[in-house]
C-alpha positions in Angstrom: 0.0 0.0 0.0 1.2 3.5 -0.8 2.1 5.2 2.6 0.7 8.4 1.2 -2.7 7.0 0.3 -5.6 9.2 1.1 -8.1 7.8 3.6 -11.4 9.7 3.9 -9.7 12.9 2.6 -6.5 12.7 4.6 -3.1 11.1 4.0 -2.6 7.9 6.0 0.0 9.5 8.3 -2.4 12.2 9.4 -5.1 9.6 10.1 -2.7 7.5 12.1 -1.4 10.5 14.0 -5.0 11.6 14.9 -6.6 8.2 15.5 -3.9 5.6 15.7 -0.9 4.6 17.8 2.8 5.4 17.8 3.5 2.0 16.2 1.2 2.9 13.2 2.9 6.3 12.8 6.4 4.7 12.9 5.3 2.1 10.3 4.0 4.7 7.9 7.1 6.9 8.3 9.4 3.9 7.8 7.6 3.2 4.5 7.9 6.8 3.2 4.9 8.6 4.7 5.1 12.3 3.8 6.0 14.1 7.1 5.9 17.5 5.4 2.2 17.2 4.2 0.0 20.1 5.4 -3.6 20.8 5.1 -4.8 24.2 3.7 -5.1 25.5 7.3 -1.5 24.6 7.9 -2.1 21.6 10.2 0.4 18.8 9.8 0.5 15.4 11.4 1.8 16.9 14.6 -1.2 19.1 15.0 -3.4 16.1 14.5 -1.4 14.0 16.9 -2.0 16.6 19.7 -5.7 15.9 19.2 -5.3 12.1 19.6 -7.3 11.2 22.7 -5.3 8.1 23.7 -1.8 8.1 22.3 -0.7 11.7 22.0 2.1 11.2 24.6 3.7 8.6 22.4 3.0 9.9 18.9 4.2 13.5 19.4 7.8 12.5 20.3 7.9 10.0 17.3 7.0 12.8 14.9 9.4 15.3 16.5 12.2 12.7 16.3 11.3 12.1 12.7 11.9 15.8 12.0 8.4 17.2 11.6 8.4 21.0 11.3 7.9 22.9 14.5 7.8 26.7 14.5 6.3 29.7 16.1 2.9 28.7 14.7 2.8 25.2 16.0 -0.6 24.8 17.7 0.6 23.4 21.0 -2.4 24.8 22.7 -4.1 21.5 21.9 -1.9 20.0 24.5 -2.5 22.9 27.0 -6.2 21.9 27.1 -5.3 18.5 28.4 -6.0 19.5 32.1 -8.0 18.2 35.0 -9.0 20.4 37.9 -6.6 23.2 36.7 -3.6 20.9 36.5 -1.8 19.4 33.5 -2.6 15.7 32.9 0.4 13.4 33.1 2.8 13.9 30.2 1.7 17.4 29.2 4.6 19.3 30.6 7.1 17.0 29.0 5.5 17.4 25.6 5.3 21.1 26.0 8.9 21.2 27.0 9.8 19.2 23.9 7.9 21.4 21.5 9.2 24.6 23.0 12.8 23.3 22.9 12.3 22.6 19.1 11.0 26.1 18.2 7.3 26.4 19.3 6.5 29.9 20.5 5.2 30.1 24.1 3.2 33.2 23.0 1.6 31.5 20.0 -2.1 32.7 19.9 -4.6 30.0 20.5 -7.4 31.9 18.6 -7.5 34.6 16.0 -8.0 37.4 18.5 -4.5 36.9 19.8 -5.3 35.2 23.1 -2.2 33.2 24.2 -2.0 30.1 26.3 -1.0 32.2 29.3 -4.0 34.4 28.9 -6.4 31.5 28.6 -5.0 29.6 31.5 -5.0 32.7 33.7 -8.7 33.3 32.7 -9.5 29.7 33.6 -7.6 30.0 36.9 -5.3 27.0 36.1 -2.4 27.7 38.5 0.0 25.0 37.4 -0.2 25.9 33.6 0.1 29.6 34.5 3.3 28.9 36.4 4.6 26.7 33.6 4.1 29.5 31.0 5.6 32.2 33.2 8.6 29.9 33.8 9.1 29.6 30.1 9.1 33.3 29.3 5.5 33.9 28.3 4.6 37.6 27.9 3.0 38.6 31.1 1.7 41.8 29.5 0.3 40.2 26.3 -2.8 41.8 25.0 -5.4 40.3 22.6 -7.3 42.3 19.9 -10.1 42.9 22.3 -7.7 44.7 24.6 -7.8 42.0 27.3 -4.5 41.4 29.1 -3.3 38.4 31.1 -4.1 40.3 34.4 -7.6 41.5 33.3 -8.5 38.0 32.2 -7.2 36.5 35.5 -9.5 38.8 37.5 -12.7 37.7 35.6 -14.6 35.0 37.4 -16.0 32.3 35.1 -19.6 31.2 35.2 -20.0 28.2 37.4 -16.5 28.5 38.7 -15.2 25.5 40.6 -13.7 25.7 44.1 -10.2 25.1 42.8 -10.6 28.0 40.4 -11.7 30.4 43.2 -8.7 29.3 45.3 -6.3 29.7 42.4 -7.5 33.0 41.1 -6.0 35.1 44.0 -2.6 33.2 43.8 -2.5 33.8 40.0 -3.2 37.5 40.3 -0.4 37.8 42.9 2.0 35.8 40.8 1.2 37.9 37.7 1.7 41.2 39.6 5.0 39.9 41.0 6.1 39.3 37.4 5.2 42.8 36.4 1.8 42.3 34.9 -0.2 45.5 34.3 
């Protein structure tokens, strides 16, 4: 079988990255799967692997080791959302560290309005992710197109806020101010 065959509108490698396992991805790559293929929106197999529900921890490093392109537009925010009770799920920090070390931009917007991962995690009162992004040089004074800042988003309570969010919000605000947030 051609390793670059299309399956329901996507190359085999992209399907395996999104729905399969690391072994499937390795097999397709070993047979000549096109690691450089991108969809019109710019997503490559790495972006799809980050959406894989079960095997993202194993697939992302395989693609990185194979030399997939990582740059300032790599949508690592898909990994950021893998949280529970405001903390990263196991493996998230290691994958983020890997992507950032290979050229992903800590301030890459997660949506078109310019909201960054730090802004979003501060808004959601996710203390562990906020600490992670600050430790990795995220812009504490980033501003989106609506004029929201990290600090202004951190002060906004969310509808149906959970107890951990209420507890984290004050700590996040103090942490942001200590880092010079305005």
